[in-house]
A tleap script that builds the chain and sets N, CA, C and O, in Angstrom:
source leaprc.protein.ff14SB
mol = sequence {
  NMET SER ALA SER ILE ARG TYR PRO VAL ALA
  ASP THR TRP TYR ARG ARG LEU ASP MET GLU
  HIE GLY VAL THR ARG ILE TRP GLU PRO HIE
  VAL HIE PRO LEU GLU GLN ALA ASN PHE PHE
  HIE VAL THR GLY ARG ASP ARG ASP LEU LEU
  ILE ASP SER GLY MET GLY ILE VAL PRO LEU
  ARG ASP SER PHE PRO ASP LEU PHE ARG GLU
  LYS GLU ILE ILE ALA VAL ALA THR HIE THR
  HIE ILE ASP HIE ILE GLY ALA ILE HIE GLU
  PHE GLU HIE CARG
}
set mol.1.N position { 17.685 -10.727 -37.333 }
set mol.1.CA position { 16.362 -10.934 -36.373 }
set mol.1.C position { 15.411 -9.826 -37.338 }
set mol.1.O position { 15.834 -8.676 -37.453 }
set mol.2.N position { 14.254 -10.183 -37.946 }
set mol.2.CA position { 13.772 -9.582 -38.587 }
set mol.2.C position { 13.028 -8.492 -37.901 }
set mol.2.O position { 12.444 -8.948 -36.918 }
set mol.3.N position { 12.860 -7.366 -38.046 }
set mol.3.CA position { 12.259 -6.164 -37.678 }
set mol.3.C position { 10.820 -6.525 -37.797 }
set mol.3.O position { 10.124 -5.722 -37.176 }
set mol.4.N position { 10.073 -7.563 -38.451 }
set mol.4.CA position { 8.760 -7.981 -38.515 }
set mol.4.C position { 8.215 -8.977 -38.022 }
set mol.4.O position { 7.271 -9.617 -38.485 }
set mol.5.N position { 8.930 -9.186 -36.829 }
set mol.5.CA position { 8.963 -10.296 -36.225 }
set mol.5.C position { 7.990 -10.066 -34.962 }
set mol.5.O position { 8.639 -9.917 -33.926 }
set mol.6.N position { 6.456 -9.995 -34.774 }
set mol.6.CA position { 5.487 -9.289 -33.689 }
set mol.6.C position { 5.835 -10.586 -32.418 }
set mol.6.O position { 5.803 -11.813 -32.509 }
set mol.7.N position { 6.195 -9.582 -31.146 }
set mol.7.CA position { 5.514 -10.650 -29.888 }
set mol.7.C position { 4.670 -10.756 -29.299 }
set mol.7.O position { 4.127 -9.672 -29.085 }
set mol.8.N position { 4.132 -11.699 -28.797 }
set mol.8.CA position { 2.543 -11.290 -27.835 }
set mol.8.C position { 2.756 -10.518 -26.911 }
set mol.8.O position { 3.791 -10.661 -26.261 }
set mol.9.N position { 1.657 -9.281 -26.531 }
set mol.9.CA position { 1.893 -8.709 -25.253 }
set mol.9.C position { 0.559 -9.201 -24.663 }
set mol.9.O position { -0.335 -9.629 -25.393 }
set mol.10.N position { 0.460 -9.139 -23.481 }
set mol.10.CA position { -0.546 -10.023 -22.208 }
set mol.10.C position { -1.523 -8.221 -21.759 }
set mol.10.O position { -1.208 -7.077 -21.431 }
set mol.11.N position { -2.824 -9.046 -22.044 }
set mol.11.CA position { -3.771 -7.535 -21.849 }
set mol.11.C position { -3.364 -7.074 -20.297 }
set mol.11.O position { -3.259 -5.883 -20.005 }
set mol.12.N position { -3.154 -8.112 -19.367 }
set mol.12.CA position { -2.931 -7.664 -17.944 }
set mol.12.C position { -1.482 -8.335 -17.578 }
set mol.12.O position { -1.389 -9.560 -17.652 }
set mol.13.N position { -0.617 -7.737 -17.278 }
set mol.13.CA position { 0.611 -8.052 -17.405 }
set mol.13.C position { 0.629 -8.703 -15.700 }
set mol.13.O position { 1.059 -9.851 -15.585 }
set mol.14.N position { 0.094 -7.856 -14.218 }
set mol.14.CA position { 0.121 -8.551 -13.075 }
set mol.14.C position { -1.085 -9.557 -13.120 }
set mol.14.O position { -1.889 -9.917 -13.979 }
set mol.15.N position { -0.855 -9.829 -11.871 }
set mol.15.CA position { -1.942 -10.841 -11.691 }
set mol.15.C position { -1.860 -10.650 -9.925 }
set mol.15.O position { -0.747 -10.673 -9.400 }
set mol.16.N position { -3.159 -10.457 -9.035 }
set mol.16.CA position { -2.696 -10.022 -7.978 }
set mol.16.C position { -3.582 -11.459 -7.022 }
set mol.16.O position { -4.369 -12.255 -7.535 }
set mol.17.N position { -3.318 -11.443 -6.146 }
set mol.17.CA position { -4.301 -12.597 -4.894 }
set mol.17.C position { -4.737 -11.337 -3.818 }
set mol.17.O position { -3.776 -10.676 -3.422 }
set mol.18.N position { -5.891 -10.992 -3.377 }
set mol.18.CA position { -6.250 -10.427 -1.948 }
set mol.18.C position { -6.123 -11.272 -0.660 }
set mol.18.O position { -6.997 -12.095 -0.386 }
set mol.19.N position { -5.460 -11.154 -0.169 }
set mol.19.CA position { -5.123 -12.206 1.101 }
set mol.19.C position { -6.380 -11.763 2.201 }
set mol.19.O position { -7.434 -11.199 1.910 }
set mol.20.N position { -5.925 -12.196 3.519 }
set mol.20.CA position { -6.092 -11.955 4.459 }
set mol.20.C position { -5.708 -11.104 5.268 }
set mol.20.O position { -4.502 -11.275 5.442 }
set mol.21.N position { -6.235 -9.937 6.101 }
set mol.21.CA position { -5.281 -9.177 6.795 }
set mol.21.C position { -4.819 -7.590 6.347 }
set mol.21.O position { -4.148 -6.796 7.007 }
set mol.22.N position { -5.345 -7.435 5.153 }
set mol.22.CA position { -4.753 -6.269 4.514 }
set mol.22.C position { -3.148 -6.708 3.486 }
set mol.22.O position { -2.277 -5.890 3.191 }
set mol.23.N position { -3.150 -8.386 3.069 }
set mol.23.CA position { -1.836 -8.455 2.223 }
set mol.23.C position { -2.512 -9.183 1.284 }
set mol.23.O position { -3.280 -10.137 1.402 }
set mol.24.N position { -2.029 -8.472 0.153 }
set mol.24.CA position { -2.349 -8.705 -0.466 }
set mol.24.C position { -0.880 -9.317 -2.209 }
set mol.24.O position { -0.174 -8.502 -2.802 }
set mol.25.N position { -0.911 -10.546 -2.446 }
set mol.25.CA position { 0.293 -11.338 -2.910 }
set mol.25.C position { 0.047 -10.692 -4.635 }
set mol.25.O position { -0.998 -10.230 -5.093 }
set mol.26.N position { 1.463 -10.863 -5.378 }
set mol.26.CA position { 1.556 -9.615 -6.855 }
set mol.26.C position { 2.175 -10.604 -7.610 }
set mol.26.O position { 3.221 -10.746 -6.978 }
set mol.27.N position { 2.233 -11.488 -8.668 }
set mol.27.CA position { 3.138 -12.389 -9.356 }
set mol.27.C position { 2.867 -11.261 -11.332 }
set mol.27.O position { 1.991 -10.460 -11.661 }
set mol.28.N position { 3.674 -11.617 -11.842 }
set mol.28.CA position { 3.966 -12.079 -12.581 }
set mol.28.C position { 3.721 -13.060 -13.825 }
set mol.28.O position { 4.739 -13.278 -14.481 }
set mol.29.N position { 2.425 -13.755 -14.311 }
set mol.29.CA position { 2.296 -14.938 -14.996 }
set mol.29.C position { 3.119 -14.581 -16.425 }
set mol.29.O position { 3.731 -15.527 -16.922 }
set mol.30.N position { 3.159 -13.688 -16.903 }
set mol.30.CA position { 4.218 -13.831 -18.005 }
set mol.30.C position { 5.696 -13.872 -18.258 }
set mol.30.O position { 6.239 -13.824 -19.362 }
set mol.31.N position { 6.349 -13.982 -16.920 }
set mol.31.CA position { 7.829 -13.927 -16.653 }
set mol.31.C position { 8.037 -16.035 -16.793 }
set mol.31.O position { 7.338 -16.918 -16.296 }
set mol.32.N position { 9.234 -16.122 -17.641 }
set mol.32.CA position { 9.275 -17.543 -17.085 }
set mol.32.C position { 9.395 -18.018 -15.658 }
set mol.32.O position { 9.908 -17.231 -14.863 }
set mol.33.N position { 9.016 -19.129 -15.248 }
set mol.33.CA position { 9.078 -19.538 -13.628 }
set mol.33.C position { 10.086 -19.312 -12.960 }
set mol.33.O position { 10.002 -18.797 -11.845 }
set mol.34.N position { 11.510 -19.736 -13.645 }
set mol.34.CA position { 12.786 -19.811 -12.966 }
set mol.34.C position { 13.056 -17.920 -12.887 }
set mol.34.O position { 14.042 -17.531 -12.261 }
set mol.35.N position { 12.419 -17.209 -13.341 }
set mol.35.CA position { 12.287 -15.228 -12.973 }
set mol.35.C position { 10.975 -15.239 -12.086 }
set mol.35.O position { 10.801 -14.384 -11.218 }
set mol.36.N position { 10.171 -16.124 -12.311 }
set mol.36.CA position { 8.830 -15.260 -11.313 }
set mol.36.C position { 9.109 -15.532 -10.334 }
set mol.36.O position { 9.592 -16.617 -10.009 }
set mol.37.N position { 8.832 -14.446 -9.497 }
set mol.37.CA position { 8.855 -13.702 -7.823 }
set mol.37.C position { 7.328 -13.361 -7.406 }
set mol.37.O position { 6.342 -12.944 -8.014 }
set mol.38.N position { 7.540 -13.646 -6.413 }
set mol.38.CA position { 5.524 -13.066 -6.015 }
set mol.38.C position { 6.306 -12.152 -5.309 }
set mol.38.O position { 7.535 -12.163 -5.373 }
set mol.39.N position { 5.289 -10.896 -4.243 }
set mol.39.CA position { 5.825 -9.878 -4.283 }
set mol.39.C position { 4.610 -8.951 -3.500 }
set mol.39.O position { 3.630 -8.552 -4.130 }
set mol.40.N position { 4.794 -8.684 -2.150 }
set mol.40.CA position { 3.570 -8.016 -1.283 }
set mol.40.C position { 3.327 -6.673 -0.962 }
set mol.40.O position { 4.142 -5.796 -0.672 }
set mol.41.N position { 1.985 -6.615 -1.058 }
set mol.41.CA position { 1.408 -5.138 -0.863 }
set mol.41.C position { 0.915 -5.513 0.801 }
set mol.41.O position { 0.061 -6.354 1.080 }
set mol.42.N position { 1.756 -4.586 1.904 }
set mol.42.CA position { 1.063 -4.909 3.135 }
set mol.42.C position { 0.497 -3.354 3.515 }
set mol.42.O position { 1.116 -2.299 3.376 }
set mol.43.N position { -0.843 -3.546 4.024 }
set mol.43.CA position { -1.766 -2.070 3.925 }
set mol.43.C position { -1.299 -1.847 6.162 }
set mol.43.O position { -1.450 -2.475 7.210 }
set mol.44.N position { -0.926 -1.005 5.837 }
set mol.44.CA position { -0.578 -0.345 7.195 }
set mol.44.C position { -1.419 0.859 7.493 }
set mol.44.O position { -1.973 1.524 6.618 }
set mol.45.N position { -1.482 1.104 8.792 }
set mol.45.CA position { -1.946 2.143 9.151 }
set mol.45.C position { -2.187 3.882 8.774 }
set mol.45.O position { -3.138 4.631 8.552 }
set mol.46.N position { -0.174 3.993 8.891 }
set mol.46.CA position { -0.131 5.064 8.380 }
set mol.46.C position { 0.651 5.252 7.097 }
set mol.46.O position { 0.766 6.272 6.417 }
set mol.47.N position { 1.135 4.112 6.925 }
set mol.47.CA position { 1.706 3.579 5.218 }
set mol.47.C position { 1.709 2.395 4.780 }
set mol.47.O position { 1.409 1.671 5.730 }
set mol.48.N position { 1.819 2.013 4.200 }
set mol.48.CA position { 1.982 0.928 3.276 }
set mol.48.C position { 3.430 0.467 3.006 }
set mol.48.O position { 4.325 1.288 2.803 }
set mol.49.N position { 3.670 -1.057 3.008 }
set mol.49.CA position { 4.386 -2.142 2.553 }
set mol.49.C position { 4.716 -2.589 1.336 }
set mol.49.O position { 3.937 -3.490 1.026 }
set mol.50.N position { 5.523 -2.376 0.489 }
set mol.50.CA position { 5.525 -3.328 -0.882 }
set mol.50.C position { 7.191 -4.151 -0.331 }
set mol.50.O position { 8.079 -3.565 0.287 }
set mol.51.N position { 7.216 -5.509 -0.748 }
set mol.51.CA position { 7.913 -6.393 -0.549 }
set mol.51.C position { 8.260 -6.810 -1.536 }
set mol.51.O position { 7.466 -7.748 -1.609 }
set mol.52.N position { 8.933 -6.888 -2.547 }
set mol.52.CA position { 9.557 -7.000 -3.576 }
set mol.52.C position { 8.873 -6.191 -4.834 }
set mol.52.O position { 7.891 -5.453 -4.762 }
set mol.53.N position { 9.582 -6.492 -5.917 }
set mol.53.CA position { 8.846 -5.653 -6.272 }
set mol.53.C position { 8.614 -6.269 -8.333 }
set mol.53.O position { 8.015 -5.708 -9.250 }
set mol.54.N position { 9.096 -7.073 -8.316 }
set mol.54.CA position { 8.894 -7.689 -9.985 }
set mol.54.C position { 10.480 -7.497 -10.973 }
set mol.54.O position { 11.631 -7.230 -10.628 }
set mol.55.N position { 10.103 -7.666 -11.762 }
set mol.55.CA position { 10.973 -7.335 -13.415 }
set mol.55.C position { 10.687 -6.310 -13.444 }
set mol.55.O position { 11.567 -5.686 -14.037 }
set mol.56.N position { 9.607 -5.444 -13.010 }
set mol.56.CA position { 9.357 -4.004 -14.015 }
set mol.56.C position { 9.135 -3.825 -15.267 }
set mol.56.O position { 8.929 -2.754 -15.837 }
set mol.57.N position { 9.172 -4.768 -15.664 }
set mol.57.CA position { 8.935 -4.980 -17.096 }
set mol.57.C position { 7.762 -3.787 -17.658 }
set mol.57.O position { 7.989 -2.893 -18.474 }
set mol.58.N position { 6.245 -4.124 -16.841 }
set mol.58.CA position { 5.748 -3.074 -16.625 }
set mol.58.C position { 4.960 -2.291 -15.816 }
set mol.58.O position { 4.540 -2.955 -14.868 }
set mol.59.N position { 4.611 -1.215 -15.804 }
set mol.59.CA position { 5.407 0.135 -14.338 }
set mol.59.C position { 4.040 -0.877 -13.326 }
set mol.59.O position { 2.993 -1.371 -13.743 }
set mol.60.N position { 4.458 -0.873 -12.336 }
set mol.60.CA position { 3.690 -1.687 -11.047 }
set mol.60.C position { 2.772 -0.421 -10.294 }
set mol.60.O position { 1.544 -0.444 -10.212 }
set mol.61.N position { 3.444 0.420 -9.892 }
set mol.61.CA position { 2.465 1.799 -9.405 }
set mol.61.C position { 1.311 2.007 -10.318 }
set mol.61.O position { 0.165 2.086 -9.874 }
set mol.62.N position { 1.567 2.091 -11.498 }
set mol.62.CA position { 0.020 2.682 -12.495 }
set mol.62.C position { -0.802 1.486 -12.169 }
set mol.62.O position { -2.013 1.600 -11.979 }
set mol.63.N position { -0.178 0.326 -12.098 }
set mol.63.CA position { -1.465 -1.265 -12.849 }
set mol.63.C position { -1.999 -1.125 -11.780 }
set mol.63.O position { -3.213 -1.308 -11.880 }
set mol.64.N position { -1.591 -0.822 -10.521 }
set mol.64.CA position { -2.825 -1.197 -9.124 }
set mol.64.C position { -2.619 0.157 -8.295 }
set mol.64.O position { -1.875 0.378 -7.339 }
set mol.65.N position { -3.837 1.285 -9.207 }
set mol.65.CA position { -3.548 2.415 -8.209 }
set mol.65.C position { -4.530 2.319 -6.967 }
set mol.65.O position { -4.266 3.110 -6.062 }
set mol.66.N position { -5.812 1.335 -6.736 }
set mol.66.CA position { -5.671 0.827 -5.451 }
set mol.66.C position { -4.954 0.373 -4.361 }
set mol.66.O position { -5.454 0.155 -3.257 }
set mol.67.N position { -4.063 0.263 -4.583 }
set mol.67.CA position { -3.208 -0.346 -3.236 }
set mol.67.C position { -1.709 0.762 -3.273 }
set mol.67.O position { -0.962 0.705 -2.295 }
set mol.68.N position { -1.334 1.792 -4.516 }
set mol.68.CA position { -0.540 2.205 -4.776 }
set mol.68.C position { -0.806 3.917 -4.548 }
set mol.68.O position { 0.183 4.644 -4.461 }
set mol.69.N position { -2.107 4.465 -4.465 }
set mol.69.CA position { -2.004 6.110 -4.962 }
set mol.69.C position { -2.631 6.407 -3.169 }
set mol.69.O position { -2.412 7.527 -2.708 }
set mol.70.N position { -3.130 5.710 -2.569 }
set mol.70.CA position { -3.857 6.076 -1.687 }
set mol.70.C position { -2.567 6.580 -0.082 }
set mol.70.O position { -2.759 7.565 0.630 }
set mol.71.N position { -1.511 5.696 0.069 }
set mol.71.CA position { -0.589 6.461 1.034 }
set mol.71.C position { 0.578 6.012 0.491 }
set mol.71.O position { 0.727 5.298 -0.501 }
set mol.72.N position { 1.664 6.642 1.460 }
set mol.72.CA position { 3.272 6.868 0.890 }
set mol.72.C position { 2.840 5.047 1.243 }
set mol.72.O position { 2.005 4.332 1.798 }
set mol.73.N position { 4.240 5.019 0.369 }
set mol.73.CA position { 4.729 3.386 0.254 }
set mol.73.C position { 6.246 3.355 0.750 }
set mol.73.O position { 7.123 4.170 0.464 }
set mol.74.N position { 6.328 2.463 1.389 }
set mol.74.CA position { 7.965 1.688 1.815 }
set mol.74.C position { 8.545 0.595 1.082 }
set mol.74.O position { 8.512 -0.588 1.420 }
set mol.75.N position { 8.899 0.917 0.397 }
set mol.75.CA position { 9.509 -0.617 -0.732 }
set mol.75.C position { 10.596 -1.208 -0.428 }
set mol.75.O position { 11.590 -0.499 -0.586 }
set mol.76.N position { 10.799 -2.336 -0.017 }
set mol.76.CA position { 11.573 -2.602 0.539 }
set mol.76.C position { 12.404 -4.326 -0.744 }
set mol.76.O position { 11.824 -4.865 -1.687 }
set mol.77.N position { 13.669 -4.621 -0.239 }
set mol.77.CA position { 13.688 -5.730 -1.158 }
set mol.77.C position { 14.403 -6.615 -0.626 }
set mol.77.O position { 15.477 -6.219 -0.174 }
set mol.78.N position { 14.090 -8.015 -0.498 }
set mol.78.CA position { 14.666 -9.168 0.275 }
set mol.78.C position { 16.098 -9.013 -0.332 }
set mol.78.O position { 17.049 -8.743 0.401 }
set mol.79.N position { 16.234 -9.180 -1.622 }
set mol.79.CA position { 17.754 -9.186 -2.345 }
set mol.79.C position { 17.641 -8.511 -3.111 }
set mol.79.O position { 16.589 -7.873 -3.095 }
set mol.80.N position { 18.862 -8.170 -4.503 }
set mol.80.CA position { 18.724 -7.625 -5.435 }
set mol.80.C position { 18.672 -8.155 -7.082 }
set mol.80.O position { 18.949 -7.498 -8.086 }
set mol.81.N position { 18.130 -9.848 -6.961 }
set mol.81.CA position { 17.874 -10.403 -7.740 }
set mol.81.C position { 17.051 -9.617 -8.533 }
set mol.81.O position { 16.227 -9.015 -7.845 }
set mol.82.N position { 16.920 -9.282 -10.328 }
set mol.82.CA position { 16.043 -8.678 -11.049 }
set mol.82.C position { 14.751 -8.988 -10.720 }
set mol.82.O position { 14.199 -7.924 -10.439 }
set mol.83.N position { 14.175 -9.677 -10.637 }
set mol.83.CA position { 13.104 -10.421 -10.407 }
set mol.83.C position { 12.375 -9.990 -8.726 }
set mol.83.O position { 11.312 -10.379 -8.244 }
set mol.84.N position { 13.258 -9.202 -8.227 }
set mol.84.CA position { 12.303 -8.689 -7.124 }
set mol.84.C position { 12.870 -6.688 -7.113 }
set mol.84.O position { 12.318 -5.761 -6.519 }
set mol.85.N position { 14.028 -6.659 -7.946 }
set mol.85.CA position { 13.889 -5.122 -7.490 }
set mol.85.C position { 13.577 -4.342 -8.879 }
set mol.85.O position { 14.034 -3.206 -9.005 }
set mol.86.N position { 12.635 -5.053 -10.169 }
set mol.86.CA position { 12.823 -4.357 -11.150 }
set mol.86.C position { 11.506 -3.069 -10.753 }
set mol.86.O position { 11.950 -2.061 -11.303 }
set mol.87.N position { 11.010 -2.928 -10.505 }
set mol.87.CA position { 9.815 -1.720 -10.529 }
set mol.87.C position { 10.104 -1.175 -8.638 }
set mol.87.O position { 9.201 -0.482 -8.170 }
set mol.88.N position { 11.070 -1.444 -7.883 }
set mol.88.CA position { 11.694 -0.274 -6.906 }
set mol.88.C position { 11.803 0.816 -7.411 }
set mol.88.O position { 11.461 1.669 -6.592 }
set mol.89.N position { 12.046 1.158 -8.165 }
set mol.89.CA position { 12.747 2.620 -8.818 }
set mol.89.C position { 11.075 3.673 -8.137 }
set mol.89.O position { 10.906 4.612 -7.359 }
set mol.90.N position { 10.129 2.747 -9.049 }
set mol.90.CA position { 8.627 3.872 -8.394 }
set mol.90.C position { 8.454 4.070 -7.588 }
set mol.90.O position { 7.294 4.480 -7.563 }
set mol.91.N position { 8.977 4.089 -6.413 }
set mol.91.CA position { 8.675 4.108 -4.976 }
set mol.91.C position { 10.037 5.244 -4.628 }
set mol.91.O position { 11.220 5.278 -4.967 }
set mol.92.N position { 9.294 5.968 -3.913 }
set mol.92.CA position { 10.201 7.007 -3.281 }
set mol.92.C position { 10.935 6.831 -2.067 }
set mol.92.O position { 11.973 7.423 -1.770 }
set mol.93.N position { 10.316 5.964 -1.372 }
set mol.93.CA position { 11.026 5.306 -0.186 }
set mol.93.C position { 10.865 4.143 0.132 }
set mol.93.O position { 9.875 3.604 0.628 }
set mol.94.N position { 12.578 3.416 -0.362 }
set mol.94.CA position { 13.137 2.318 -0.356 }
set mol.94.C position { 14.114 1.922 0.099 }
set mol.94.O position { 14.434 0.744 -0.057 }
savepdb mol mol.pdb
quit
């Protein structure tokens, strides 16, 4: 493979949908559909919850400072497939 091959890079890696009751759906639209997962940020009173974390290709925490900077985040993975645990290492409480 030639070193001169250029790969497209997305301006915005993640997409989000702010839902009702403090729930935000996040996904990576540029990941192949077979590996694309939904992950969720749930706002809590004292701490917030992250359910799954995507592929981790681009830092998740830095992509949404409004979601991940104000309160402590507890990150959980529903299972250990790469499309669910890729960015979980960014969170201290997991």
